Residue frames as qw, qx, qy, qz and C-alpha x, y, z in Angstrom:
[[0.144, 0.511, -0.799, -0.281, 1.64, 14.25, 13.11],
 [0.934, 0.082, 0.032, -0.347, 0.44, 10.98, 11.60],
 [0.282, -0.491, 0.819, 0.097, 2.56, 7.87, 12.03],
 [0.850, 0.327, -0.175, -0.373, 2.42, 5.22, 9.33],
 [0.349, -0.467, 0.813, 0.001, 3.83, 1.74, 9.86],
 [0.778, 0.300, -0.389, -0.391, 3.91, -1.02, 7.25],
 [0.468, -0.365, 0.800, -0.089, 4.50, -4.72, 7.76],
 [0.843, 0.259, 0.407, -0.239, 4.32, -7.97, 5.83],
 [0.510, 0.718, -0.426, -0.207, 7.03, -7.77, 3.21],
 [0.718, -0.362, 0.591, 0.059, 9.42, -10.59, 2.47],
 [0.117, 0.429, -0.772, -0.453, 10.95, -12.96, -0.04],
 [0.765, 0.215, 0.510, -0.329, 8.64, -15.23, -2.01],
 [0.365, -0.044, 0.775, 0.514, 8.78, -17.32, -5.16],
 [0.299, 0.077, -0.400, -0.863, 6.89, -16.43, -8.34],
 [0.502, -0.271, -0.714, -0.405, 3.23, -17.39, -8.08],
 [0.389, -0.344, -0.722, 0.457, 3.11, -17.11, -4.31],
 [0.197, -0.824, -0.353, -0.397, 1.20, -14.60, -2.19],
 [0.355, -0.055, -0.457, 0.814, 1.92, -11.94, 0.41],
 [0.196, -0.836, -0.475, -0.191, -0.26, -9.66, 2.49],
 [0.313, 0.233, -0.246, 0.887, 0.92, -6.19, 3.44],
 [0.308, -0.778, -0.539, 0.098, -0.56, -4.24, 6.32],
 [0.262, 0.339, -0.098, 0.898, -0.36, -0.56, 7.15],
 [0.346, -0.714, -0.578, 0.191, -1.58, 1.14, 10.30],
 [0.149, 0.585, -0.016, 0.797, -1.97, 4.88, 10.81],
 [0.507, -0.630, -0.505, 0.301, -1.89, 6.48, 14.24],
 [0.338, -0.104, -0.112, 0.929, -1.35, 9.82, 15.91],
 [0.185, 0.411, 0.196, -0.871, -3.17, 13.04, 14.97],
 [0.045, 0.239, 0.838, 0.488, -5.87, 11.47, 12.84],
 [0.286, 0.355, 0.394, -0.798, -9.01, 13.51, 12.22],
 [0.707, 0.533, 0.194, -0.422, -10.15, 12.86, 8.65],
 [0.371, -0.255, 0.773, 0.447, -8.48, 10.27, 6.46],
 [0.597, 0.512, -0.050, -0.616, -9.73, 10.66, 2.90],
 [0.895, 0.360, -0.233, -0.122, -7.84, 7.71, 1.51],
 [0.545, -0.574, 0.602, 0.108, -5.09, 5.15, 2.03],
 [0.852, 0.500, -0.097, -0.125, -3.02, 3.30, -0.48],
 [0.788, -0.318, 0.389, 0.357, 0.15, 1.61, -1.62],
 [0.446, 0.834, -0.299, -0.129, 2.94, 2.80, -3.87],
 [0.903, -0.198, 0.240, 0.295, 6.09, 0.96, -4.86],
 [0.211, 0.892, -0.369, -0.151, 9.55, 1.84, -6.07],
 [0.962, 0.073, 0.098, 0.243, 11.87, -0.57, -7.82],
 [0.535, -0.490, 0.253, 0.640, 15.62, 0.14, -8.14],
 [0.254, -0.102, 0.485, 0.830, 16.26, 2.79, -10.78],
 [0.058, -0.522, -0.683, -0.508, 12.57, 3.51, -11.26],
 [0.216, -0.335, 0.135, -0.907, 10.17, 6.17, -10.06],
 [0.222, 0.156, 0.808, -0.522, 7.68, 5.52, -7.31],
 [0.327, -0.130, -0.606, -0.714, 4.38, 4.36, -8.79],
 [0.629, -0.139, 0.293, -0.707, 0.84, 3.88, -7.57],
 [0.060, 0.033, -0.996, -0.063, -0.13, 0.27, -6.89],
 [0.284, -0.552, -0.750, -0.229, -3.57, 0.61, -5.33],
 [0.033, -0.111, 0.317, -0.942, -5.60, 3.21, -3.47],
 [0.239, -0.554, -0.791, -0.099, -8.89, 3.17, -1.57],
 [0.093, -0.393, 0.082, -0.911, -10.86, 6.26, -0.63],
 [0.254, -0.063, 0.660, -0.705, -13.13, 6.62, 2.36],
 [0.716, 0.173, 0.055, -0.674, -16.25, 5.68, 0.41],
 [0.798, -0.068, 0.598, -0.025, -14.66, 2.42, -0.64],
 [0.706, 0.700, -0.056, -0.088, -13.82, 3.19, -4.25],
 [0.723, -0.400, 0.418, 0.378, -10.58, 1.53, -5.32],
 [0.497, 0.806, -0.274, -0.166, -7.99, 2.24, -7.99],
 [0.847, -0.246, 0.396, 0.255, -5.37, -0.19, -9.25],
 [0.023, 0.612, -0.595, -0.521, -2.38, -0.01, -11.51],
 [0.806, 0.341, -0.263, -0.407, -3.03, -1.96, -14.71],
 [0.420, 0.442, -0.787, 0.097, -0.08, -4.23, -13.94],
 [0.052, -0.112, 0.870, -0.478, -1.70, -5.55, -10.74],
 [0.650, 0.029, 0.034, -0.758, -5.39, -5.68, -11.66],
 [0.893, 0.045, -0.339, -0.293, -6.83, -9.11, -11.01],
 [0.712, 0.124, -0.586, 0.368, -3.90, -10.10, -8.78],
 [0.221, 0.028, -0.518, 0.826, -3.84, -7.55, -5.97],
 [0.324, -0.703, -0.556, -0.301, -6.69, -6.52, -3.70],
 [0.121, 0.254, -0.393, 0.875, -6.72, -3.49, -1.43],
 [0.469, -0.635, -0.586, -0.183, -8.99, -3.33, 1.60],
 [0.063, 0.441, -0.335, 0.830, -9.39, -1.09, 4.59],
 [0.444, -0.540, -0.682, 0.216, -10.53, -1.32, 8.20],
 [0.008, 0.731, 0.065, 0.679, -11.75, 2.20, 8.96],
 [0.663, -0.726, -0.102, -0.154, -12.17, 1.51, 12.66],
 [0.818, -0.387, 0.117, 0.409, -8.50, 0.57, 12.94],
 [0.176, 0.912, -0.251, -0.274, -7.18, 3.10, 10.41],
 [0.505, -0.334, 0.746, 0.277, -5.52, 0.16, 8.69],
 [0.684, 0.556, -0.206, -0.425, -5.16, -0.73, 5.03],
 [0.721, -0.196, 0.651, 0.135, -4.18, -4.09, 3.57],
 [0.493, 0.585, -0.457, -0.454, -2.80, -5.22, 0.25],
 [0.830, -0.044, 0.555, -0.034, -3.35, -8.85, -0.66],
 [0.292, 0.664, -0.550, -0.414, -0.90, -9.76, -3.40],
 [0.857, 0.051, 0.507, -0.071, -1.48, -13.00, -5.28],
 [0.812, 0.465, 0.240, 0.258, 0.29, -14.57, -8.24],
 [0.221, -0.880, 0.221, 0.358, 3.37, -12.50, -7.57],
 [0.789, 0.554, 0.024, 0.263, 5.83, -11.93, -10.39],
 [0.675, -0.135, -0.058, 0.723, 9.52, -10.98, -10.35],
 [0.182, 0.464, 0.184, 0.847, 8.54, -7.56, -11.70],
 [0.471, -0.783, -0.303, -0.269, 6.58, -6.93, -8.50],
 [0.715, -0.249, -0.271, 0.595, 9.88, -6.74, -6.65],
 [0.098, 0.670, 0.014, 0.736, 10.14, -3.30, -5.04],
 [0.133, -0.140, -0.616, 0.764, 9.94, -1.37, -1.82],
 [0.199, -0.622, -0.651, -0.387, 6.27, -0.88, -1.02],
 [0.088, 0.037, -0.351, 0.932, 5.22, 2.33, 0.70],
 [0.078, -0.658, -0.744, 0.082, 1.97, 3.03, 2.46],
 [0.057, 0.250, 0.089, 0.963, 0.36, 6.41, 1.86],
 [0.107, -0.631, -0.702, 0.312, -2.19, 8.05, 4.12],
 [0.084, 0.372, 0.251, 0.890, -4.01, 11.11, 2.82],
 [0.238, -0.603, -0.655, 0.388, -5.73, 13.31, 5.35],
 [0.107, -0.076, 0.012, 0.991, -7.44, 16.65, 5.32],
 [0.285, 0.666, 0.585, -0.365, -10.53, 18.71, 4.71],
 [0.386, 0.884, 0.026, -0.260, -10.12, 21.78, 2.46],
 [0.353, 0.708, -0.611, -0.040, -6.48, 20.83, 1.87],
 [0.986, -0.153, -0.051, -0.036, -4.92, 17.41, 2.15],
 [0.122, -0.753, 0.647, -0.024, -1.59, 16.19, 3.47],
 [0.893, 0.194, -0.400, -0.066, 0.22, 13.00, 2.57],
 [0.491, -0.639, 0.570, -0.160, 1.96, 10.81, 5.12],
 [0.741, 0.396, -0.534, -0.097, 4.28, 7.93, 4.25],
 [0.898, -0.414, 0.148, 0.031, 5.59, 4.84, 5.94],
 [0.302, -0.704, 0.575, 0.286, 9.21, 3.78, 5.92],
 [0.617, 0.458, -0.527, -0.364, 8.61, 1.12, 3.28],
 [0.761, -0.235, 0.594, -0.113, 8.69, -2.66, 3.27],
 [0.120, 0.472, -0.750, -0.447, 10.72, -4.76, 0.84],
 [0.869, 0.214, 0.354, -0.271, 8.94, -7.29, -1.36],
 [0.040, 0.541, -0.754, -0.371, 11.20, -9.60, -3.34],
 [0.897, 0.230, 0.243, -0.288, 9.86, -12.15, -5.80],
 [0.263, 0.655, -0.690, -0.159, 12.53, -14.54, -6.96],
 [0.984, -0.023, -0.123, -0.130, 13.09, -18.21, -7.61]]
């Protein structure tokens, strides 16, 4: 079993920044990628950013140029630096850890609330 723990959410004003962290532990043997999803009230969960083992990143169009995902492979940790936050970024942010070889399994954290409001 892989344990995923997020931290760093909170309440900020528009234009401010936050940094989310996510650490994976437990039965880790081959992480192929780590990333962040978010879910706002009444909406489906959506991809925010993802980074694969080789370092290639993917971002949602709505966060490009504002958010940066990075990863510390030695610590099995992924970060999301969020700058120029907007009210529409308000959501619960979930960390995703994808692990496997021939088949992959997804592991999720419990979520951390990010609220952007004046």
